[in-house]
N, C-alpha and C positions, 0 to 999 in steps of 0.2 A: 858898888852892891846896888846902885838905882840899875842900872843896864840889866844884871842878874836877874834881877828882881822882877822885870817889867814880862817876863814869861810867868812868872805867878799873876800877872794882871791884866794879861789881853783877854778882851771880852769878860771879866769878874772884877767885880764894882767893890774892892776890899783896901784897907787901911792895911799897911802890910805889917800889924799887932794885932789884926782882926783875929778876936778868940776862936771864933767857930772854924779858923786854918782854911777857908775855900780861896786863898792866895797861895796855901801850901800844894791844896789837891790840883789846882790849875798849873803849878810849877812843875809837879810830877808830870803827869800829861805832855808839858810840851818839852820834859826829857827823854819822853818813851822811845821817839821814834828811832828806827835803827842802834838803838840803844848806847847812842853818842850825843841825842839831843838836836842833830841836824835838822833844822826844816828845808825839805826840799819841795823842789815844784816839778811835776810831769810834763815832759817835752808837750808843746801844743798846747799848755795851760789845764786849767782843773774840768774845764769841757772835755779834752781827750779823756778822764778816766770817764764821763757817762757815757763819752759815744763808745767806748771800748764795752764798755757792761751793756751796750745796747746791743751791742754788733754780738757780744759773745749769748746774749739771753733769745736773739732772734736766733742765734745758728742753733740754740741745744730748742726749739721750737715751741719757743715763748710767743706770746699776744702782747704788745705791748701798747697801751691806750692812755694818752695824756690827755690834760685837758677838760677834767673830770669831776665830777664834785661829787663824795662820798655823801650820801644822806641814810644807810643804815648799816649796821654788822649786827651778825646773829653769830654768836662766837660758840655758841654750842654746834653748830654746823656747819661753819664755816662761809655761811654766806653773806655777801658784801652788795649791797644796792648803791650803784651809783648814775648820776645825771649828766650826761653829754648835749651838747647843743646838736649835732647830727641826727643822733638814735632816740634820745628822749631817755626814759628811765630804764635801767639797764640794770640783770642779776648776775652777778657770779659766784660761783661757789670753790671752796678748795680746801685740803688739807687740813694744813695750817696757813696760818696769819702773819705776814709779818709787818711789824709798822716801824717803818725808816723816816717818819716823821716826829713833829713833839705829839706826847700824847696827849697835850690839850688841846691839840688841834683835830684832834675825832673825837674826843671823851665824849662827845654829846647823841655819839652812834651807838654808844652801849648804855644798857642798862645798868650796868654796874662799871665803873669807868676804869681807866688805869691808873696805878698809883701813879704819882706827881705831887710838883710842888703847886700848893695856890696861889702865889704870888711869886713869878720868875720873872725874872727881868736880867738884859743883860747892860753892857755899859761899852759902849762903844761909838766912835763917828766916824767911818770908812769913807774917802776921800779918793774916788777913782781920776786920773789924769791924763792926758794925750799931750806931751811936748814934742817941739821940734826942733830940739837940742837939748842935752843935760844942763842946767844951771853951773854957773862959775862959783865954787866955794868961799868963804868968807879968808878962809887959809888957802893964802893960793900954792902951798906945799904940798897939796894935794890934789892929782887930778881927778874930775868927775868920774872919771870910768872906773877908777879903784874906788872911789867912796860910794857910789851906788849899787858898785855890784855884789852888798851883801844887806844885812841887816842894818840901814841908818840910823842912829839914834838920836833923837831931836830933847833935851831938855828932859832926860827922865833919868836925873840923879835920886839918889833917894829923899831930899828934901823936897824937890821938886814934885815928886808924887806925892807923896803925904802931904802938902798944899793944896795940888790941884784934887785930893781926896778932900780935904774941910770944906773945898768950896761947894765942891758937887754934893757932897752931904746937905748945904742947904738950897741945893737945887740951882744953885751959880756956875755959871760956865767957867771954869778954871781963866785963869785972868792969864797964864803961863798954861795952855795945855800939853802937857807929854803927848809927843807922839813918834810914831815911828816909820820908815816908807823903805820900799821894795823895788826896784827897777828890773823886773822879769825880761823882760827884752833885751837885758846886756849879756841875756846866759842862753835864751830861748828867740832869736828872730820870726820863731812861727806862728808865735802868737799876731801878727801883724801882717797883713799881705802886701804885696811888692807894691801898692801905689804907696804905701805909708814909708815906704824907704827912709831911713834917716831919723824915724820918728821911734819915740821910746815911750813907754806906759809906765807911770808914774803909781802906785798906790800906797795911799797912804794911810796909819789906821790909828785913830786918837785915844788915849786909855782916859779912865776914869770919866767917862761921859752916860753914865746911867739916863733911861728914861725920863725920869721927873728934870732933867736940866732942859731938856726939848719943850719942855709944855710952855712954857711962857709964849706970849705973840714975840715975832721975829729971832725968839731964839737960836733957829738952824743958821740963820744969815748971823749971829753974832759968834755963833761957835766957827763955824766957816771961816769966819775972818780972824777968829784969836788965834787958832787953828797953823792958817797958813802964815800969819805974821809970825807965828813960833818955828815953824819954817823959815822962814826970813831971815830969824836970826842967827844964820848959820850960813847965810847964801852972800853971795858978793851982788846980787843981783834977783829982784823979786821973782819969785816963780811964776807969778803972772805974769810976765815980760817973757815968757818960755813957751805959754800952753798952745795948741792950736786952737783955730778955729775952725768952724764947719761952715757947709755952705750958706747958711744966713750969717752968717759972723760970729756968731755966737760962741763964747770957751769953752771948748772940749772938757769937761768937768763936772764930775756926779757925786753926789753926797748921801751918803745915806743913814740916818738914824736910826737908832733903836727902834723907832715906829717903823718905818719905811718898810723893816725889814719885815715886821709882825705884818704888814697889809698887805706884801707882796708876798710875803714863802709862808705865811701861819706861824711863824717864830715866837713863842709867847712873851712876851717884854721884848723883844727885838735879840735874845737871848741866843749866841752862836751853839751854845750845847745844848739847848731846847731844855734844858733846868741847869741846876748847881752842879756841876761835878761835883761825882760820888769816889769816896775811897775804893778803890779797886776787890779790895778783900771783903769776903761774908761779916754783916754788922750783926747776926745772931744765928746761934745756931741751927735754926729752921734751914735757912740758908745753904751752908757749908756744903761743899761736893755742887753746886749750883753755877749753870755758865754764868749767871748775872742779868741773862735775857728773859726770865721766867717771867711772866706776868699771872694774876687771881684765872685766866681762862688758859686753859692748857694747850690748845689750840691758836693762841696767840703769842708772838716772841717779840719784842722789842729787837728791830735790828737796825738804830740808831743812838744817835748820842745820849739817849735817856737811860740808857740801858747799866746797867750797873759797871760795867766797865766799857766806859763809852767812851767821849770827849775827842773833840775837834774832828780830821777828816784822818782815826787812826784805822778805819775798817774796822776794828775788832768785833763790836757789836755784830755785824755782818758776818761774820766768820765764826760768831759766836754761838751766833742761831742757827746758820747752816751747821755747824758741828754737833749742836745737843737734837736736833732730826737724824743725823746721818746715825749717831749711835743708837736711836732707838731701830 
């Protein structure tokens, strides 16, 4: 039950019996992919998706501008004011505006803000590691290449998920953090350059870790230590012993809390879904027949995860926003 239930708790802080059913909605979105629930990773890593989108946009005549700060939006005529380091204040105008970021991150630019939650929070600890080799497993009958080639669940039983939720509900780092790991390089060596031949990436996703858990001093360090101990409980050797070091002798490990994601990417509360996921069907008679990307402003559409049919990296919001415009 616990292994299956993790699909309902990735990035969502909830008990499995939460009456709000946030965990049920998250479970639904994680089983949409391909109609089978398989979690696929693009060849070349997620950056390959962004790169392909960029190339397609440029080929179609688009001008892509990055590293800018949006300072104003007039939804009536599609005017966007933004500031960039080399050019200063700049204005652009469009017939339609697509918001692919979290609505909260641009709502200060609207006189009438986009609808979203007032208190949005994610729930994850993300740890990225570069390994010089895969660690041996405590169960010596299982080869590391086989164990790490899919989703590797650690301390994610039904009872452990509930215990972690109870502890995190009172802002404590779970004593045995439930987590899962993915080794994408086993199926796609192109993620790493030739100079790192033989190395592997390891991505760890920690569950039941809302922002409040990390508010206390040194909480992040304690959370990382507890999570790595959780991983080590199924290994024959500490994961720390196979982590690569950089040119300065520092371990190649990166930890990101919800607060880090908010600061770096503008995700409110570090929520990887931009807001709590929503049921994909219309919630009232007024919204029947809509694409789920509409806002109070006719020229502004949601093209990111905060749309009615959003969620993860499904691509559904962008597709629906484009479909709405094309059908008009």
